[in-house]
MARMARSE-867168 format. One record per residue (C-alpha): x, y, z; residue number from 1; residue in one letter. Coordinates in steps of 0.02 Angstrom, whole numbers, plus 50000, padded with zeros to 5 digits. Layout:
<volo <X,Y,Z>,NUM,"A">
...
***
This chain:
<volo <54940,55865,53742>,1,"M">
<volo <55060,55724,53708>,2,"N">
<volo <55098,55607,53855>,3,"R">
<volo <55282,55645,53833>,4,"R">
<volo <55258,55832,53859>,5,"T">
<volo <55398,55906,53965>,6,"L">
<volo <55437,56077,54034>,7,"L">
<volo <55604,56131,53963>,8,"K">
<volo <55721,56276,53998>,9,"A">
<volo <55909,56302,53994>,10,"S">
<volo <55939,56125,53936>,11,"G">
<volo <55842,56052,54084>,12,"I">
<volo <55683,55950,54070>,13,"S">
<volo <55555,55912,54206>,14,"L">
<volo <55430,55771,54179>,15,"S">
<volo <55246,55805,54210>,16,"L">
<volo <55120,55697,54303>,17,"P">
<volo <54973,55615,54215>,18,"L">
<volo <54844,55751,54176>,19,"L">
<volo <54667,55760,54108>,20,"E">
<volo <54737,55854,53959>,21,"A">
<volo <54833,55700,53905>,22,"F">
<volo <54663,55629,53858>,23,"G">
<volo <54618,55449,53827>,24,"K">
<volo <54792,55404,53769>,25,"E">
<volo <54842,55356,53946>,26,"S">
<volo <54675,55291,54013>,27,"G">
<volo <54688,55195,54176>,28,"T">
<volo <54851,55231,54269>,29,"P">
<volo <54981,55092,54256>,30,"P">
<volo <55006,54972,54400>,31,"K">
<volo <55168,54984,54498>,32,"R">
<volo <55260,54890,54634>,33,"A">
<volo <55354,54960,54784>,34,"L">
<volo <55456,54848,54900>,35,"F">
<volo <55519,54914,55067>,36,"L">
<volo <55624,54810,55187>,37,"C">
<volo <55680,54855,55363>,38,"N">
<volo <55822,54732,55381>,39,"T">
<volo <55815,54726,55572>,40,"L">
<volo <55631,54678,55577>,41,"G">
<volo <55494,54743,55689>,42,"F">
<volo <55469,54692,55870>,43,"Y">
<volo <55332,54559,55850>,44,"P">
<volo <55225,54596,56005>,45,"P">
<volo <55210,54777,55950>,46,"A">
<volo <55181,54736,55766>,47,"F">
<volo <55048,54600,55761>,48,"Y">
<volo <54868,54618,55818>,49,"P">
<volo <54808,54493,55949>,50,"K">
<volo <54664,54430,55841>,51,"A">
<volo <54652,54400,55654>,52,"S">
<volo <54513,54452,55536>,53,"G">
<volo <54442,54617,55481>,54,"S">
<volo <54387,54676,55654>,55,"D">
<volo <54557,54659,55738>,56,"Y">
<volo <54611,54782,55871>,57,"G">
<volo <54761,54879,55806>,58,"P">
<volo <54929,54839,55884>,59,"S">
<volo <55044,54972,55954>,60,"E">
<volo <55130,54992,55785>,61,"Y">
<volo <54976,54976,55676>,62,"L">
<volo <54890,55113,55776>,63,"S">
<volo <55017,55229,55693>,64,"L">
<volo <54944,55180,55525>,65,"L">
<volo <54762,55171,55577>,66,"D">
<volo <54716,55314,55463>,67,"G">
<volo <54752,55197,55318>,68,"H">
<volo <54675,55040,55394>,69,"R">
<volo <54563,55006,55245>,70,"E">
<volo <54711,55022,55125>,71,"E">
<volo <54821,54883,55193>,72,"Y">
<volo <54824,54701,55250>,73,"T">
<volo <54938,54630,55384>,74,"V">
<volo <55010,54455,55367>,75,"F">
<volo <55096,54336,55487>,76,"S">
<volo <55164,54162,55457>,77,"G">
<volo <55251,54204,55292>,78,"L">
<volo <55434,54174,55251>,79,"S">
<volo <55551,54100,55122>,80,"H">
<volo <55601,53918,55157>,81,"P">
<volo <55780,53868,55197>,82,"D">
<volo <55843,54038,55253>,83,"Q">
<volo <55970,54073,55390>,84,"G">
<volo <56149,54128,55407>,85,"G">
<volo <56112,54267,55532>,86,"E">
<volo <56093,54422,55420>,87,"H">
<volo <56130,54331,55257>,88,"A">
<volo <55943,54322,55223>,89,"C">
<volo <55947,54509,55185>,90,"E">
<volo <56013,54466,55012>,91,"M">
<volo <55874,54341,54977>,92,"T">
<volo <55721,54433,55043>,93,"W">
<volo <55668,54483,54867>,94,"L">
<volo <55734,54327,54781>,95,"S">
<volo <55688,54183,54897>,96,"G">
<volo <55847,54089,54850>,97,"A">
<volo <55883,53947,54971>,98,"R">
<volo <56027,53934,55094>,99,"N">
<volo <56105,54108,55088>,100,"P">
<volo <56275,54117,55169>,101,"G">
<volo <56318,53936,55133>,102,"R">
<volo <56474,53889,55036>,103,"D">
<volo <56442,53898,54850>,104,"G">
<volo <56283,54000,54870>,105,"F">
<volo <56225,54092,54714>,106,"E">
<volo <56078,54210,54721>,107,"N">
<volo <55935,54210,54597>,108,"S">
<volo <55836,54351,54518>,109,"I">
<volo <55743,54463,54641>,110,"S">
<volo <55558,54495,54621>,111,"V">
<volo <55583,54679,54579>,112,"D">
<volo <55702,54636,54438>,113,"Q">
<volo <55587,54497,54379>,114,"F">
<volo <55447,54625,54370>,115,"A">
<volo <55559,54752,54281>,116,"A">
<volo <55611,54621,54154>,117,"R">
<volo <55433,54566,54119>,118,"E">
<volo <55365,54743,54106>,119,"L">
<volo <55503,54788,53984>,120,"G">
<volo <55568,54960,53943>,121,"N">
<volo <55402,55050,53963>,122,"V">
<volo <55481,55185,54070>,123,"T">
<volo <55645,55279,54069>,124,"R">
<volo <55707,55171,54213>,125,"F">
<volo <55648,54991,54223>,126,"S">
<volo <55676,54995,54411>,127,"S">
<volo <55755,55094,54552>,128,"L">
<volo <55853,55012,54692>,129,"S">
<volo <55874,55130,54839>,130,"L">
<volo <55956,55116,55010>,131,"S">
<volo <55959,55217,55169>,132,"S">
<volo <56147,55191,55179>,133,"D">
<volo <56276,55114,55064>,134,"G">
<volo <56271,55025,54897>,135,"K">
<volo <56210,54857,54959>,136,"R">
<volo <56038,54819,54888>,137,"S">
<volo <55917,54672,54883>,138,"Q">
<volo <55902,54682,54693>,139,"S">
<volo <55985,54540,54596>,140,"Y">
<volo <55995,54499,54412>,141,"T">
<volo <55955,54331,54332>,142,"E">
<volo <56136,54280,54355>,143,"T">
<volo <56135,54324,54540>,144,"G">
<volo <56233,54486,54527>,145,"V">
<volo <56183,54624,54648>,146,"M">
<volo <56127,54789,54572>,147,"I">
<volo <56209,54927,54675>,148,"P">
<volo <56086,55036,54768>,149,"A">
<volo <56079,55224,54757>,150,"M">
<volo <56090,55300,54931>,151,"D">
<volo <56106,55486,54892>,152,"R">
<volo <55935,55564,54860>,153,"P">
<volo <56014,55711,54768>,154,"S">
<volo <56089,55589,54641>,155,"E">
<volo <55923,55500,54624>,156,"V">
<volo <55835,55666,54597>,157,"F">
<volo <55963,55718,54466>,158,"A">
<volo <55950,55550,54379>,159,"K">
<volo <55761,55561,54375>,160,"L">
<volo <55730,55744,54338>,161,"F">
<volo <55885,55835,54278>,162,"L">
<volo <55914,55810,54093>,163,"Q">
<volo <56041,55900,53987>,164,"G">
<volo <56223,55915,53944>,165,"K">
<volo <56344,55887,54090>,166,"P">
<volo <56382,56071,54110>,167,"N">
<volo <56195,56114,54108>,168,"E">
<volo <56154,55983,54238>,169,"V">
<volo <56300,56041,54346>,170,"A">
<volo <56235,56220,54335>,171,"R">
<volo <56060,56168,54391>,172,"E">
<volo <56131,56064,54533>,173,"K">
<volo <56227,56217,54591>,174,"R">
<volo <56065,56317,54588>,175,"K">
<volo <55982,56183,54691>,176,"L">
<volo <56122,56186,54819>,177,"S">
<volo <56103,56376,54825>,178,"D">
<volo <55920,56358,54866>,179,"G">
<volo <55850,56398,54692>,180,"H">
<volo <55713,56285,54626>,181,"S">
<volo <55713,56200,54458>,182,"I">
<volo <55537,56269,54445>,183,"L">
<volo <55607,56447,54444>,184,"D">
<volo <55698,56406,54281>,185,"S">
<volo <55535,56345,54208>,186,"L">
<volo <55435,56496,54264>,187,"G">
<volo <55353,56559,54103>,188,"D">
<volo <55315,56386,54036>,189,"Q">
<volo <55246,56331,54203>,190,"R">
<volo <55132,56484,54214>,191,"R">
<volo <55068,56459,54036>,192,"R">
<volo <55033,56276,54072>,193,"L">
<volo <54937,56319,54231>,194,"L">
<volo <54838,56455,54141>,195,"A">
<volo <54781,56335,54004>,196,"N">
<volo <54749,56185,54117>,197,"A">
<volo <54579,56127,54177>,198,"S">
<volo <54534,56159,54360>,199,"P">
<volo <54571,55976,54401>,200,"A">
<volo <54739,55984,54312>,201,"D">
<volo <54780,56149,54399>,202,"Q">
<volo <54752,56065,54568>,203,"D">
<volo <54856,55915,54517>,204,"K">
<volo <54998,56021,54449>,205,"L">
<volo <54996,56131,54602>,206,"G">
<volo <55013,55979,54715>,207,"A">
<volo <55148,55906,54602>,208,"Y">
<volo <55251,56066,54595>,209,"F">
<volo <55238,56081,54784>,210,"E">
<volo <55301,55902,54799>,211,"A">
<volo <55449,55948,54689>,212,"V">
<volo <55487,56098,54798>,213,"R">
<volo <55469,55991,54955>,214,"E">
<volo <55595,55866,54887>,215,"A">
<volo <55713,56006,54838>,216,"E">
<volo <55701,56086,55010>,217,"R">
<volo <55735,55922,55095>,218,"G">
<volo <55886,55885,54987>,219,"L">
<volo <55957,56059,55012>,220,"T">
<volo <55936,56050,55200>,221,"E">
<volo <56015,55877,55210>,222,"A">
<volo <56167,55924,55107>,223,"E">
<volo <56191,56086,55204>,224,"A">
<volo <56237,55987,55360>,225,"W">
<volo <56388,55908,55275>,226,"Y">
<volo <56486,56071,55284>,227,"D">
<volo <56420,56139,55449>,228,"R">
<volo <56539,56128,55597>,229,"P">
<volo <56469,56035,55747>,230,"K">
<volo <56465,56124,55916>,231,"P">
<volo <56602,56081,56041>,232,"K">
<volo <56550,56044,56220>,233,"L">
<volo <56658,56030,56375>,234,"D">
<volo <56602,55851,56411>,235,"V">
<volo <56669,55677,56380>,236,"D">
<volo <56668,55632,56196>,237,"M">
<volo <56521,55518,56154>,238,"P">
<volo <56532,55376,56030>,239,"Q">
<volo <56566,55450,55859>,240,"D">
<volo <56415,55455,55744>,241,"I">
<volo <56416,55519,55566>,242,"S">
<volo <56275,55599,55469>,243,"D">
<volo <56213,55426,55422>,244,"K">
<volo <56147,55413,55601>,245,"A">
<volo <56002,55523,55546>,246,"D">
<volo <55906,55368,55496>,247,"L">
<volo <55735,55451,55491>,248,"V">
<volo <55798,55598,55389>,249,"G">
<volo <55875,55482,55259>,250,"R">
<volo <55716,55379,55247>,251,"I">
<volo <55609,55534,55230>,252,"E">
<volo <55712,55597,55083>,253,"L">
<volo <55694,55431,54992>,254,"L">
<volo <55509,55424,55031>,255,"F">
<volo <55486,55600,54960>,256,"Q">
<volo <55558,55540,54794>,257,"L">
<volo <55445,55388,54778>,258,"V">
<volo <55284,55480,54728>,259,"P">
<volo <55381,55591,54608>,260,"L">
<volo <55463,55443,54522>,261,"A">
<volo <55299,55348,54507>,262,"L">
<volo <55185,55492,54464>,263,"Q">
<volo <55296,55547,54319>,264,"T">
<volo <55303,55366,54261>,265,"D">
<volo <55492,55373,54270>,266,"S">
<volo <55486,55195,54337>,267,"T">
<volo <55356,55068,54392>,268,"R">
<volo <55463,54962,54507>,269,"V">
<volo <55554,55027,54661>,270,"I">
<volo <55643,54937,54802>,271,"S">
<volo <55706,55022,54959>,272,"I">
<volo <55812,54938,55092>,273,"V">
<volo <55827,55016,55264>,274,"I">
<volo <56000,54960,55318>,275,"Q">
<volo <56055,54909,55492>,276,"N">
<volo <56220,55005,55497>,277,"N">
<volo <56166,55180,55548>,278,"H">
<volo <56254,55178,55715>,279,"G">
<volo <56156,55265,55852>,280,"I">
<volo <56001,55338,55769>,281,"P">
<volo <55966,55522,55799>,282,"L">
<volo <55801,55487,55888>,283,"I">
<volo <55752,55558,56056>,284,"D">
<volo <55769,55430,56194>,285,"G">
<volo <55887,55317,56096>,286,"V">
<volo <56067,55302,56153>,287,"D">
<volo <56119,55134,56082>,288,"A">
<volo <56151,55061,55910>,289,"E">
<volo <56000,54998,55816>,290,"H">
<volo <56080,54828,55782>,291,"H">
<volo <56125,54804,55964>,292,"N">
<volo <55951,54853,56020>,293,"L">
<volo <55876,54723,55904>,294,"S">
<volo <55966,54594,56014>,295,"H">
<volo <55874,54659,56166>,296,"H">
<volo <55881,54502,56273>,297,"G">
<volo <55703,54543,56330>,298,"R">
<volo <55770,54691,56427>,299,"D">
<volo <55621,54811,56442>,300,"P">
<volo <55730,54966,56431>,301,"A">
<volo <55813,54906,56270>,302,"R">
<volo <55647,54853,56196>,303,"I">
<volo <55579,55027,56234>,304,"D">
<volo <55722,55106,56137>,305,"Q">
<volo <55703,54982,55995>,306,"L">
<volo <55519,55026,55983>,307,"K">
<volo <55560,55211,55973>,308,"K">
<volo <55665,55175,55818>,309,"I">
<volo <55535,55063,55739>,310,"E">
<volo <55394,55185,55778>,311,"R">
<volo <55494,55321,55691>,312,"A">
<volo <55516,55211,55536>,313,"I">
<volo <55330,55171,55533>,314,"L">
<volo <55290,55355,55556>,315,"G">
<volo <55387,55392,55398>,316,"S">
<volo <55294,55252,55310>,317,"F">
<volo <55130,55328,55367>,318,"D">
<volo <55181,55492,55286>,319,"G">
<volo <55224,55401,55125>,320,"L">
<volo <55053,55317,55121>,321,"L">
<volo <54970,55486,55149>,322,"S">
<volo <55065,55567,55005>,323,"R">
<volo <55022,55422,54890>,324,"M">
<volo <54838,55431,54937>,325,"K">
<volo <54831,55617,54903>,326,"E">
<volo <54903,55605,54727>,327,"Q">
<volo <54765,55567,54600>,328,"Q">
<volo <54778,55502,54421>,329,"E">
<volo <54615,55499,54323>,330,"N">
<volo <54520,55484,54486>,331,"G">
<volo <54630,55343,54554>,332,"I">
<volo <54753,55374,54694>,333,"S">
<volo <54936,55336,54671>,334,"L">
<volo <54921,55214,54816>,335,"L">
<volo <54780,55120,54730>,336,"D">
<volo <54889,55095,54577>,337,"S">
<volo <55043,55041,54677>,338,"T">
<volo <55062,54874,54766>,339,"C">
<volo <55162,54932,54917>,340,"T">
<volo <55249,54800,55022>,341,"L">
<volo <55330,54839,55190>,342,"L">
<volo <55416,54699,55285>,343,"G">
<volo <55577,54621,55341>,344,"S">
<volo <55688,54471,55310>,345,"N">
<volo <55691,54437,55498>,346,"L">
<volo <55540,54383,55598>,347,"G">
<volo <55635,54392,55762>,348,"N">
<volo <55793,54494,55743>,349,"A">
<volo <55844,54457,55923>,350,"A">
<volo <55873,54275,55873>,351,"A">
<volo <55916,54304,55689>,352,"H">
<volo <55759,54205,55651>,353,"D">
<volo <55707,54222,55467>,354,"P">
<volo <55537,54140,55494>,355,"R">
<volo <55371,54230,55520>,356,"N">
<volo <55419,54388,55428>,357,"N">
<volo <55320,54545,55475>,358,"P">
<volo <55227,54588,55316>,359,"I">
<volo <55109,54730,55271>,360,"L">
<volo <55039,54751,55096>,361,"L">
<volo <54954,54915,55052>,362,"A">
<volo <54868,54987,54899>,363,"G">
<volo <54867,54910,54727>,364,"G">
<volo <54678,54923,54715>,365,"G">
<volo <54659,54760,54812>,366,"M">
<volo <54536,54715,54948>,367,"N">
<volo <54617,54765,55113>,368,"H">
<volo <54573,54803,55293>,369,"G">
<volo <54615,54643,55387>,370,"G">
<volo <54745,54536,55474>,371,"Y">
<volo <54781,54371,55385>,372,"S">
<volo <54869,54251,55504>,373,"A">
<volo <54956,54097,55434>,374,"H">
<volo <55034,53949,55526>,375,"D">
<volo <55179,54013,55631>,376,"S">
<volo <55261,53841,55633>,377,"N">
<volo <55233,53788,55453>,378,"D">
<volo <55250,53954,55362>,379,"N">
<volo <55169,53994,55196>,380,"T">
<volo <55300,54041,55064>,381,"P">
<volo <55322,54228,55050>,382,"L">
<volo <55343,54193,54864>,383,"G">
<volo <55155,54161,54857>,384,"N">
<volo <55127,54344,54900>,385,"L">
<volo <55256,54396,54771>,386,"F">
<volo <55159,54297,54640>,387,"V">
<volo <55000,54389,54688>,388,"R">
<volo <55087,54557,54676>,389,"M">
<volo <55159,54514,54505>,390,"L">
<volo <54988,54465,54442>,391,"Q">
<volo <54911,54624,54511>,392,"E">
<volo <55032,54732,54410>,393,"I">
<volo <54990,54638,54250>,394,"G">
<volo <55124,54504,54242>,395,"I">
<volo <55057,54334,54192>,396,"E">
<volo <55145,54209,54304>,397,"T">
<volo <55091,54073,54423>,398,"D">
<volo <55258,54049,54510>,399,"S">
<volo <55410,54140,54576>,400,"F">
<volo <55559,54064,54664>,401,"S">
<volo <55497,53946,54802>,402,"T">
<volo <55313,53990,54786>,403,"S">
<volo <55177,53859,54790>,404,"K">
<volo <55041,53962,54709>,405,"G">
<volo <54968,54135,54737>,406,"Q">
<volo <54917,54205,54905>,407,"L">
<volo <54733,54245,54930>,408,"D">
<volo <54648,54326,55080>,409,"W">
***
């Protein structure tokens, strides 16, 4: 079977994951990079363990990810130098450009776009920039121009997997909105492929097709709410919140697309920014805006609500790690082939402090399982970790932005 084999019907094509039947042409799965930023940070006492090393006791937040403990490393004491400007450092978290928000500031290329440029056009999309809300991204070109993010998972799905003439794509999108799966249109071809596949490929295809259906179900359910009337209650009107308040739902939809995009080799570089403008998140026990809660003033009640939001975000990340561990390519998990960075541009969102960024690096086939603590007063450049990630995905470089070498642990 040729690596480019697709299932085709009615003008629509669906990419296939890497299978045994593709033979030695593909060999070892390609290395990828995934960058995820929660722009309002993580509450430090709940994020960091109390002791460094490999035998650390998990913190409140890391206990949510303890099932993946051997697949990630936690870092403290990392940041970009010369940051500030309250939330202006959002735009430089992937670039490391100095002095954001100052007069005359010009951004520099972000690490995801640097990786995409160096890898070249080896995939249909050199990179994907996604957002939980709005077009603002952290991806910047060499000339400092922001690449608009995609924040509608249905559009991302169509861009990745629906291929055909405009009227054909529109027809398939209508089927999707009506609850019909793209897989239904590919029925005979899909059955023949499964019948002729090896047992290992049958298992892989079964898992892949189920992932496609899961993504379709999620997109259909999310879009269905747009036209549903909300119930009217005989009580005082609460603060207006729009559908974007479903922060966790939006994140989940994006996270469902990540394994599909990577496993089909549609792209090898993805960045996702979790924005701070979702209003009051639809999370039990939370009745205040996420941004306001990040400025908690050490109020225990506000911190408790803030932690509910951040625990929900980390719970979604835990699900993403699980899905990536389950997907296998030539005996290697998708997580092992993907350097997966979760962090924030703010170390202490309550004070708009861009130092001591919370950083967690998972997967990539690297040695993990510990807590690497760096100097909290004299931070190590976060660019050093970016250099290490670039090298791990096959890019020969010894510097990026304000780095001073590569980070080892």
